[in-house]
C-alpha positions as CSV (number, residue, x, y, z in Angstrom):
1,X,6.2,17.1,2.3
2,X,4.6,19.4,-0.2
3,X,1.1,18.9,-1.4
4,X,0.1,20.5,-4.7
5,X,-2.9,22.8,-4.7
6,X,-4.3,21.2,-7.8
7,X,-4.8,17.7,-8.9
8,X,-1.5,16.1,-10.1
9,X,-3.2,13.6,-12.3
10,X,-4.0,14.3,-15.9
11,X,-7.2,12.3,-15.8
12,X,-9.9,13.0,-13.2
13,X,-10.8,10.2,-10.7
14,X,-13.7,8.0,-11.9
15,X,-15.2,5.4,-9.5
16,X,-14.3,1.8,-10.3
17,X,-17.0,-0.6,-9.6
18,X,-15.3,-4.0,-10.0
19,X,-12.1,-3.5,-8.1
20,X,-8.5,-2.8,-9.1
21,X,-6.7,-5.5,-11.0
22,X,-3.0,-6.1,-10.2
23,X,-1.9,-9.1,-12.3
24,X,1.3,-9.0,-14.3
25,X,2.9,-11.5,-16.6
26,X,6.0,-12.0,-14.5
27,X,4.4,-13.6,-11.4
28,X,1.2,-15.4,-10.3
29,X,0.5,-13.3,-7.2
30,X,-2.9,-12.1,-8.5
31,X,-4.0,-15.7,-9.2
32,X,-3.3,-16.6,-5.6
33,X,-4.7,-13.4,-4.0
34,X,-8.2,-12.7,-5.4
35,X,-7.3,-11.2,-8.8
36,X,-8.5,-7.7,-7.9
37,X,-8.1,-5.4,-4.8
38,X,-11.6,-4.3,-3.7
39,X,-12.7,-0.7,-4.3
40,X,-14.1,1.6,-1.5
41,X,-11.8,-0.3,0.9
42,X,-9.0,-0.3,3.4
43,X,-6.1,-2.6,2.8
44,X,-3.9,-3.2,5.9
45,X,-0.3,-4.6,5.3
46,X,1.0,-5.4,8.8
47,X,4.5,-6.5,9.7
48,X,7.5,-5.6,11.7
49,X,10.6,-3.8,10.3
50,X,12.1,-6.0,7.6
51,X,8.9,-8.0,7.0
52,X,8.6,-6.6,3.4
53,X,5.7,-4.1,3.7
54,X,7.3,-1.7,1.2
55,X,8.2,-4.5,-1.2
56,X,4.7,-5.9,-1.2
57,X,3.2,-2.5,-1.6
58,X,5.5,-1.7,-4.5
59,X,4.5,-5.0,-6.2
60,X,0.8,-4.2,-5.8
61,X,1.4,-0.6,-7.1
62,X,3.3,-2.0,-10.1
63,X,0.5,-4.4,-10.9
64,X,-2.3,-1.8,-10.6
65,X,-0.3,0.7,-12.6
66,X,0.1,-1.9,-15.4
67,X,-3.7,-2.2,-15.4
68,X,-4.4,1.5,-15.6
69,X,-5.1,2.4,-12.0
70,X,-4.0,5.8,-10.8
71,X,-1.9,5.6,-7.6
72,X,-0.7,8.1,-5.1
73,X,2.2,6.9,-2.9
74,X,3.0,8.8,0.3
75,X,6.3,7.5,1.8
76,X,7.5,8.5,5.2
77,X,10.6,6.2,5.0
78,X,12.3,7.1,1.7
79,X,12.8,10.3,-0.3
80,X,10.9,10.6,-3.6
81,X,14.0,9.7,-5.5
82,X,14.8,6.8,-3.2
83,X,11.3,5.3,-3.7
84,X,11.6,5.6,-7.4
85,X,15.1,4.1,-7.4
86,X,13.9,1.2,-5.2
87,X,11.2,0.3,-7.6
88,X,13.7,0.5,-10.5
89,X,16.1,-1.9,-8.7
90,X,13.5,-4.7,-8.6
91,X,12.3,-4.2,-12.2
92,X,9.2,-2.1,-11.4
93,X,10.2,1.2,-13.1
94,X,7.7,4.0,-12.4
95,X,9.4,6.8,-14.3
96,X,7.1,6.6,-17.4
97,X,4.0,6.3,-15.3
98,X,5.0,9.3,-13.3
99,X,5.7,11.2,-16.5
100,X,2.2,10.5,-17.9
101,X,0.5,11.5,-14.7
102,X,-0.7,8.0,-13.6
103,X,1.5,7.8,-10.5
104,X,2.5,10.5,-8.0
105,X,5.0,10.0,-5.2
106,X,5.2,12.3,-2.1
107,X,7.7,12.0,0.6
108,X,8.2,13.4,4.1
109,X,11.8,13.9,3.0
110,X,11.2,15.6,-0.3
111,X,13.3,14.8,-3.3
112,X,16.6,14.6,-1.4
113,X,16.4,14.8,2.3
114,X,14.8,18.0,3.6
115,X,12.8,16.3,6.4
116,X,9.4,17.6,7.5
117,X,8.4,16.2,10.8
118,X,5.3,18.3,11.2
119,X,3.2,16.5,8.5
120,X,0.1,15.0,10.1
121,X,-2.4,12.4,8.8
122,X,-4.9,15.3,8.5
123,X,-2.5,17.1,6.1
124,X,-2.3,13.9,4.0
125,X,-6.0,13.3,3.8
126,X,-6.8,16.9,2.9
127,X,-4.5,16.8,-0.1
128,X,-6.2,17.3,-3.6
129,X,-3.9,14.5,-4.7
130,X,-5.8,12.1,-2.6
131,X,-9.1,13.0,-4.2
132,X,-7.6,12.5,-7.7
133,X,-6.2,9.0,-7.1
134,X,-7.8,5.5,-7.3
135,X,-5.6,4.0,-4.7
136,X,-3.6,5.9,-2.0
137,X,-0.6,4.1,-0.4
138,X,0.7,5.2,3.0
139,X,4.1,3.7,3.7
140,X,4.4,3.8,6.5
141,X,0.9,4.7,7.8
142,X,1.9,3.8,11.3
143,X,4.3,6.8,11.5
144,X,1.5,9.2,10.7
145,X,-1.1,7.7,13.0
146,X,-1.9,9.3,16.4
147,X,-0.1,7.6,19.2
148,X,-2.9,8.0,21.7
149,X,-6.6,8.5,21.8
150,X,-9.9,7.1,22.8
151,X,-12.0,4.4,21.1
152,X,-14.2,7.2,19.8
153,X,-11.2,8.9,18.3
154,X,-10.2,5.7,16.5
155,X,-13.7,5.3,15.1
156,X,-13.7,8.9,13.9
157,X,-10.4,8.3,12.1
158,X,-11.6,5.2,10.4
159,X,-14.8,7.1,9.4
160,X,-12.6,9.8,7.8
161,X,-10.9,7.1,5.7
162,X,-14.3,5.7,4.8
163,X,-15.7,9.0,3.7
164,X,-12.8,9.6,1.4
165,X,-13.0,6.1,0.0
166,X,-16.8,6.1,-0.5
167,X,-16.8,7.1,-4.1
168,X,-14.6,4.3,-5.4
169,X,-11.0,4.8,-4.1
170,X,-9.1,2.7,-1.6
171,X,-6.3,3.1,0.9
172,X,-3.3,0.8,1.3
173,X,-1.9,1.2,4.8
174,X,1.5,-0.2,5.7
175,X,1.7,-0.6,9.4
176,X,4.4,-1.7,11.9
177,X,2.6,-3.0,15.1
178,X,5.5,-1.9,17.2
179,X,5.0,1.7,16.0
180,X,1.3,2.0,16.5
181,X,-1.2,2.3,19.3
182,X,-2.4,-1.2,19.9
183,X,-6.1,-0.3,20.2
184,X,-6.1,1.7,17.0
185,X,-4.3,-1.1,15.1
186,X,-7.0,-3.5,16.4
187,X,-9.7,-1.2,15.2
188,X,-8.1,-1.0,11.8
189,X,-7.8,-4.7,11.5
190,X,-11.4,-5.2,12.5
191,X,-12.5,-2.6,9.9
192,X,-10.3,-3.3,6.9
193,X,-11.6,-5.3,3.9
194,X,-8.1,-6.7,3.3
195,X,-5.7,-7.7,6.0
196,X,-2.3,-9.1,5.0
197,X,0.1,-10.2,7.8
198,X,3.7,-10.4,6.6
199,X,5.8,-12.9,8.4
200,X,9.4,-14.0,8.3
201,X,11.0,-17.2,9.5
202,X,14.6,-18.5,9.5
203,X,14.5,-22.0,8.0
204,X,17.7,-23.9,7.1
205,X,19.7,-20.7,7.3
206,X,17.5,-18.8,4.9
207,X,14.8,-16.2,5.6
208,X,11.4,-17.5,4.4
209,X,8.8,-14.8,3.8
210,X,5.1,-15.3,3.8
211,X,2.0,-13.3,3.1
212,X,-0.7,-14.6,5.5
213,X,-4.1,-13.5,4.1
214,X,-6.1,-12.9,7.2
215,X,-9.0,-11.3,5.5
216,X,-9.9,-10.6,1.8
217,X,-13.4,-9.4,1.2
218,X,-15.1,-9.2,-2.3
219,X,-12.4,-11.2,-4.0
220,X,-12.8,-11.8,-7.7
221,X,-10.8,-15.0,-7.7
222,X,-9.3,-17.7,-5.5
223,X,-7.5,-16.9,-2.3
224,X,-4.6,-18.9,-0.7
225,X,-4.3,-18.6,3.0
226,X,-0.5,-18.2,2.8
227,X,1.8,-17.2,0.0
228,X,5.5,-17.7,0.1
229,X,7.5,-15.1,-1.8
230,X,10.9,-13.5,-2.4
231,X,12.3,-10.6,-4.4
232,X,15.2,-10.9,-6.9
233,X,17.0,-7.9,-8.3
234,X,15.7,-6.9,-11.7
235,X,13.2,-9.8,-11.6
236,X,10.9,-8.4,-9.0
237,X,8.4,-10.4,-6.9
238,X,8.6,-14.2,-7.2
239,X,5.9,-16.5,-5.7
240,X,7.5,-19.4,-3.9
241,X,5.6,-22.4,-5.3
242,X,7.2,-24.7,-2.7
243,X,5.4,-22.9,0.1
244,X,2.4,-24.6,1.6
245,X,-0.8,-22.5,1.5
């Protein structure tokens, strides 16, 4: 993973005071989930493998980009090209936003597959790209987190996130509970302004997906406790209106 020595964004970061809008015309997710993601905040998307963390984060990134937010995506699961192709496949093309400097994607695997296993969370947080973004997405954050440490270590790590976020930016952390230290995950859940638990259930031979909104502070609109959803190729995210909230 290569971090540029200078800011990758054409426009310098300016603090946003009223949160980051993520509504789009193609679905009603924002209407069901607070209208705006809060600024100066931590968002925790928690779910096991296959729960849809990457898809939900891509939907939120798409919505924020459509509303002028500058986003840095750091993926530890896909190559840069793979992440871009994944968004294209569900109708959330990012090529133009990347070209105009509104989105930057960094990968542990580079553009193709030259893996770097020595990248630490400290390397990520020290990047100038982080300072230039409005929202920083870590997918998956759990693969970068320390696997052991004391309570004091966990508090110090969260304080590091808070310090970087203090002038108006936010972090979106995608986490697999089976990959993270349980105590650290508990501390993150207790501290985050937004906690989304992603759940799957097999009902009638079909996988039903739900976003359980465990916490959502400083919401600008109504919040449903549970949102059913699915993703269709080329159509993107679809809210399941038959799901009970």
